[in-house]
C-alpha positions in Angstrom: -20.1 5.6 0.1 -19.3 9.4 -0.4 -21.4 11.6 -2.9 -19.4 13.7 -5.5 -20.8 16.9 -3.2 -19.5 15.5 -0.7 -15.7 14.6 -2.2 -15.6 18.3 -3.4 -16.3 19.6 -0.1 -13.4 17.3 1.5 -11.0 18.6 -1.2 -12.2 22.3 -0.9 -11.4 22.2 2.8 -8.2 19.3 3.5 -5.1 20.9 4.6 -1.8 19.5 2.6 1.6 19.8 3.4 3.8 21.2 0.7 7.3 22.1 1.1 7.8 23.4 4.5 4.0 24.7 4.2 0.5 23.5 5.6 -2.1 25.2 2.8 -5.5 24.1 1.1 -5.3 20.9 -0.8 -7.1 23.0 -3.8 -4.4 25.7 -4.0 -1.4 23.2 -3.8 1.0 23.5 -6.9 4.0 22.0 -8.2 5.7 22.8 -11.2 5.5 21.1 -14.7 9.3 20.8 -15.0 9.0 18.6 -11.9 10.8 15.7 -12.3 8.0 13.9 -10.5 5.9 15.0 -13.6 8.6 14.6 -16.3 9.9 11.3 -15.5 7.9 9.7 -12.5 11.4 10.4 -10.4 10.1 9.7 -6.8 8.8 7.9 -4.2 5.4 7.6 -2.0 4.2 6.1 1.1 1.0 5.2 2.3 0.7 5.6 6.3 -2.7 4.6 8.0 -3.2 6.3 10.9 -5.8 5.0 13.6 -7.3 7.4 16.5 -4.9 9.8 14.9 -1.8 7.8 15.4 0.4 6.6 12.6 0.8 3.2 12.3 3.9 1.3 12.4 5.6 4.4 11.7 9.3 3.5 11.9 8.6 0.3 9.8 7.1 3.1 7.1 9.9 5.6 7.5 12.7 3.0 7.2 11.3 1.8 4.0 11.0 5.6 2.9 14.9 6.4 3.4 15.6 2.3 1.9 13.6 3.8 -1.2 15.1 7.5 -1.4 18.7 6.3 -1.0 18.0 3.7 -3.0 17.2 6.2 -6.1 20.1 8.3 -4.7 17.6 11.3 -3.1 18.4 12.5 -0.1 15.9 12.0 3.2 15.0 15.7 3.8 13.7 15.2 7.1 14.8 13.2 10.5 11.9 10.5 11.3 11.7 13.3 14.5 10.7 15.7 11.9 8.4 13.2 9.7 6.4 12.4 12.6 5.8 16.4 13.7 4.6 17.0 10.1 1.9 13.7 10.1 0.7 14.7 13.8 0.3 18.5 12.8 -1.4 17.4 9.2 -3.8 15.0 10.9 -4.6 17.7 13.6 -5.1 20.6 11.3 -7.5 18.3 8.9 -9.7 17.2 12.4 -8.7 13.7 12.4 -7.4 13.2 16.0 -9.6 10.4 17.0 -10.6 8.8 13.7 -8.9 7.0 11.6 -7.5 8.5 8.0 -4.0 7.9 6.0 -1.3 10.0 5.1 -0.3 10.0 1.6 3.3 11.4 1.2 5.6 11.8 -1.9 8.9 13.0 -2.3 10.6 13.9 -5.8 14.1 14.9 -7.3 12.4 18.4 -7.9 12.1 21.3 -10.5 15.2 20.8 -12.7 15.8 21.5 -16.5 14.4 18.1 -18.3 17.5 16.0 -18.4 18.0 12.1 -17.6 20.8 13.0 -16.0 20.3 13.7 -11.9 20.2 17.8 -11.8 23.3 18.7 -9.5 21.2 21.3 -7.5 17.6 20.8 -7.1 16.0 20.4 -4.2 13.1 18.2 -3.4 9.9 18.6 -3.7 8.1 16.9 -0.5 4.1 16.5 -0.5 1.7 14.8 1.5 -2.0 14.8 2.5 -4.9 13.0 4.6 -7.4 10.9 3.5 -10.2 9.0 5.7 -9.5 5.6 6.4 -13.0 3.5 6.2 -13.9 0.6 7.9 -13.4 -2.5 5.7 -17.1 -3.1 4.7 -18.3 -6.4 6.3 -20.6 -7.5 3.1 -17.5 -7.6 0.9 -15.7 -9.4 4.0 -18.4 -11.9 4.0 -18.5 -12.9 0.4 -14.4 -12.5 -0.1 -12.7 -10.9 -3.0 -12.5 -11.7 -6.8 -9.2 -11.5 -8.5 -7.6 -12.1 -11.8 -4.1 -13.7 -12.8 -2.2 -11.6 -15.3 1.6 -11.7 -16.3 3.8 -9.3 -13.9 4.7 -6.8 -17.2 6.1 -4.3 -14.6 9.6 -3.0 -14.3 12.7 -5.2 -12.5 12.7 -3.2 -8.7 9.1 -3.4 -7.9 10.6 -3.8 -4.1 11.2 0.2 -4.7 8.2 2.6 -3.9 8.4 4.3 -7.1 5.8 6.7 -8.2 5.9 5.0 -11.4 3.0 3.0 -11.2 1.6 2.9 -15.0 2.2 -1.1 -15.0 -0.1 -1.5 -11.7 -2.5 1.0 -13.0 -2.8 -0.8 -16.5 -3.2 -3.9 -14.5 -5.8 -2.8 -11.9 -7.8 -1.6 -14.5 -7.8 -4.9 -16.1 -9.1 -6.4 -13.0 -11.8 -3.6 -13.0 -13.3 -4.5 -16.6 -13.1 -8.1 -15.8 -15.5 -6.9 -12.4 -12.4 -8.4 -10.0 -10.6 -6.3 -7.1 -7.5 -7.2 -7.7 -5.2 -8.6 -10.1 -2.9 -11.1 -9.0 0.6 -10.9 -10.7 2.7 -14.4 -12.4 6.3 -13.9 -13.1 8.8 -17.2 -14.6 5.9 -19.0 -13.1 5.7 -17.6 -9.4 3.4 -15.1 -7.5 5.2 -12.3 -7.1 2.1 -9.9 -5.5 -0.9 -8.2 -6.3 -1.0 -4.7 -8.4 -1.7 -3.2 -5.2 -0.8 -6.2 -2.5 1.0 -8.9 -1.1 -0.3 -12.4 -1.4 -0.8 -15.1 1.4 -2.0 -18.8 0.7 -3.3 -21.3 3.2 -2.6 -25.1 2.2 -2.8 -27.8 4.6 -2.3 -25.5 7.6 0.5 -23.5 6.2 0.5 -20.0 5.5 3.0 -19.2 2.7 3.9 -15.9 1.1 6.7 -15.2 -1.4 9.7 -14.2 0.0 10.9 -10.3 -0.3 13.2 -9.7 -2.9 13.4 -7.2 -6.4 10.4 -8.8 -7.3 7.8 -6.8 -4.4 7.1 -4.2 -2.3 8.5 -5.1 0.9 4.4 -4.2 2.7 4.5 -3.1 5.7 1.1 -5.0 6.5 2.7 -8.5 5.2 5.4 -7.9 7.6 3.0 -7.6 10.6 0.9 -11.1 9.4 4.2 -12.8 8.9 5.3 -11.3 13.0 1.9 -11.9 14.1 1.5 -15.4 12.9 4.9 -16.2 14.0 4.3 -15.1 17.7 1.0 -17.2 17.8 2.7 -19.7 16.9 1.0 -20.1 13.4 3.1 -22.4 10.4 4.0 -19.6 8.2 6.7 -19.7 5.8 8.1 -17.1 3.3 8.9 -18.8 0.1 7.8 -19.0 -3.7 4.1 -19.5 -4.7 3.7 -21.3 -8.3 0.7 -20.1 -9.9 -0.8 -23.6 -9.4 -0.2 -23.8 -5.5 -2.1 -20.6 -5.7 -5.0 -22.2 -7.9 -5.3 -25.3 -5.3 -4.8 -23.3 -2.2 -7.0 -23.9 0.8 -7.6 -20.0 1.6 -6.2 -16.8 -0.2 -5.4 -13.5 1.3 -4.8 -10.0 0.2 -2.8 -7.9 2.2 -2.1 -4.0 2.5 -2.5 -1.0 4.3 -5.9 -0.2 3.0 -7.3 -3.7 2.5 -4.8 -5.0 6.1 -5.8 -8.5 5.4 -8.7 -9.5 3.2 -10.0 -13.0 1.7 -9.8 -13.9 -1.8 -13.1 -15.8 -2.5 -12.7 -16.5 -6.4 -10.2 -16.6 -9.1 -10.8 -16.0 -12.7 -14.3 -16.9 -11.5 -13.9 -20.2 -9.9 -14.3 -20.7 -6.2 -11.7 -20.6 -3.9 -11.9 -24.2 -2.2 -15.4 -23.5 -0.6 -15.5 -19.6 -2.2 -16.1 -18.5 1.6 -13.6 -17.0 4.0 -11.7 -19.6 5.6 -11.0 -20.0 9.6 -7.1 -19.1 9.1 -8.2 -16.0 7.1 -11.1 -15.3 10.1 -8.1 -16.1 12.7 -5.6 -13.5 11.2 -8.1 -11.4 10.8 -9.2 -11.4 14.6 -5.6 -11.0 15.8 -4.7 -8.1 13.3 -7.8 -6.2 14.9 -6.6 -6.9 18.7 -3.2 -5.6 17.6 -4.5 -2.2 16.0 -6.5 -2.0 19.3 -3.3 -2.6 21.7 -2.1 0.3 20.2 -5.0 2.9 20.7 
């Protein structure tokens, strides 16, 4: 784990992209009238990069474009232009051969505070690099611990909005209960985690909730489904009840940073034997093989 001093050094030397310029992160500034600051009026993406290559870039950029369209912000760049920006950022931050993640945020820009969209604002575009550390073997061996909470968020969770207060509150509740994540339930059905998608395994069937407005269409989630189908595994997308979650043989969480991680305790009670399951072990291996094939 990096010390505070090491984190400070990284912050001081990191290069970010802001509105067409590559500048030190410590010097980056935006107006207090930016609608991202005033209204959380914007979209974000987190894109892993392995050995300097953005992971599933086409899928991430499609989701970015779809989300910008959903909130009526014009996509400021083509896919090729985004790729050049990310490649430059990775190079300028000396991550050509190591793993990192790109954080990207696009807001509607600076305008007089008014709920109605401004007619002439220019989007604010910000991107930075963060190190992406490999999964801790000790954590994978013991598995994650989660709590269950009512899904208190808004009605369009499929949009990757920078308005994350609901997620933050739920994630904080997990931390205060010595848990790694909160799994969310709405009308008796599992939606997702506060910062992850959810899978269960029961009687050798892998199941994850279907994509709709109640959950984010995770890029890693989709890849897990894709790999399972390619391998002939029984993977279905349908609603998961809270009771199914609590009686599952295995539970997994997926995200760009978690990849695919086993959940071994829910509300401090073990999932099955309380150890990572064989289906997770197989999927974790297949996921790593997929990553290696891209290098």
